[in-house]
Every structure is written in structure tokens, then in C-alpha cells.
C-alpha positions in Angstrom: 52.4 59.3 19.7 53.4 62.3 17.7 54.7 63.0 14.2 58.0 64.5 15.5 59.7 64.5 12.1 56.8 65.7 9.9 56.9 62.5 7.9 53.3 61.7 8.2 54.1 58.6 10.4 53.3 58.6 14.1 56.4 58.2 16.2 56.5 56.7 19.7 57.1 58.9 22.7 58.6 57.0 25.6 58.9 58.2 29.2 61.8 57.1 31.5 63.8 58.2 34.5 67.3 59.6 34.2 69.4 62.2 32.4 67.2 62.0 29.3 63.7 61.4 30.5 62.1 61.6 27.0 62.8 59.3 24.2 61.3 59.3 20.7 61.3 56.3 18.3 60.8 57.5 14.8 58.4 55.3 12.7 60.3 54.4 9.5 57.3 52.4 8.2 56.9 48.7 7.8 57.2 48.2 11.6 60.7 49.6 11.8 61.7 52.3 14.3 64.9 54.3 15.0 65.7 56.3 18.1 66.1 60.0 17.6 68.5 62.3 19.4 65.8 64.1 21.5 68.3 66.4 23.2 69.3 67.7 19.7 65.7 68.1 18.8 65.1 70.4 21.9 63.5 67.7 24.1 66.2 67.7 26.8 64.7 66.8 30.2 66.1 65.1 33.3 64.1 63.4 36.1 61.4 60.8 36.3 58.9 61.2 33.5 55.5 59.7 34.3 53.1 60.8 31.5 52.8 62.8 28.3 50.0 64.4 26.3 50.0 65.6 22.7 47.9 68.4 21.4 48.1 71.8 19.6 48.7 74.2 22.5 49.8 77.2 20.5 47.2 77.0 17.7 49.7 76.7 14.8 48.2 73.4 13.5 51.1 71.3 14.7 50.9 69.0 17.7 52.9 70.0 20.8 54.1 67.8 23.6 53.4 68.1 27.4 55.5 65.9 29.7 54.7 65.3 33.3 57.7 64.6 35.5 57.5 63.7 39.2 58.2 67.3 40.2 57.1 69.5 37.3 55.4 69.7 33.9 57.2 70.7 30.7 55.5 71.9 27.5 57.4 71.7 24.2 56.0 73.3 21.1 57.1 72.4 17.6 59.0 75.0 15.5 59.4 74.5 11.8 62.2 76.1 9.9 63.2 75.9 6.2 60.4 76.0 3.8 62.1 74.9 0.7 60.1 72.8 -1.8 63.3 70.8 -2.5 63.9 69.6 1.0 61.7 68.7 4.0 61.4 71.5 6.6 63.4 71.0 9.8 61.4 70.5 13.0 62.7 71.5 16.4 60.9 71.5 19.8 61.0 74.7 21.8 60.5 74.6 25.6 57.5 76.8 26.3 57.2 76.2 30.0 59.3 79.3 30.9 56.3 81.6 30.4 54.7 82.4 33.7 51.2 82.4 32.3 51.8 79.0 30.9 53.1 77.6 34.2 49.9 78.8 35.9 47.7 77.3 33.1 49.5 74.0 33.4 49.2 73.9 37.1 45.5 74.7 36.9 44.9 72.1 34.1 46.8 69.4 36.0 44.7 70.0 39.1 41.6 69.6 37.0 42.9 66.4 35.3 43.9 65.0 38.7 40.5 65.9 40.2 38.6 64.4 37.3 
């Protein structure tokens, strides 16, 4: 679960196999959910997703999303744009896995989690 929209409601993160391996169901409140366009939000991933973890990787106070696929791990950080008091800021996920140091950190961390 992650607050993907910044609404204060916890949204559901679903893992699946296929062209879009990550799905997010936005919590509208009152037990109602709507599916978000995750590709537009920056969460494009193909393959067989098997697990995810939520935490603040980059220390900005916003939860980020790590997704384990069968053959790789992807990390997405949340970027917030638009700071107007009249409208809600836009949230977009940025793929952070491209950084070499991060790939090494993820591989080491995954090895520790698997060993544990």
C-alpha cells in the first residue's frame, strides 16, 4: 500500500505478469477504488512482478516503491511538481534503478533479505 496520489488515503499496489506488471488501485474512500494509469504515472514495467516494498529510499519524506520482478528489481521514487495552494501538487514516479550504485545496493539488500 502506498499513497500514490497524495490524497492521504492508502492505495493498493498490485503485482501481475505481462506488459504492465504494476497496477495501482486508488482509494477513493468508502470502500471504493479506481484503477490509475500507472504507465502515465511513471510506473511502466513489463515482466512477472512477484513482490513490492514501500519506504522512503531517497530521504525526501515521501514513500518510494521497490518492485521485484523475476529477473530484476526496479526502484521508483516519487517526484512532486506544482506547489500551488489552489491545486493539489502532481505526483509522478521516477525510475531510480538506472544509477549503478543503486543497482549494487539493491542486489546486496535483496541478498540479505533472501538470506534472512
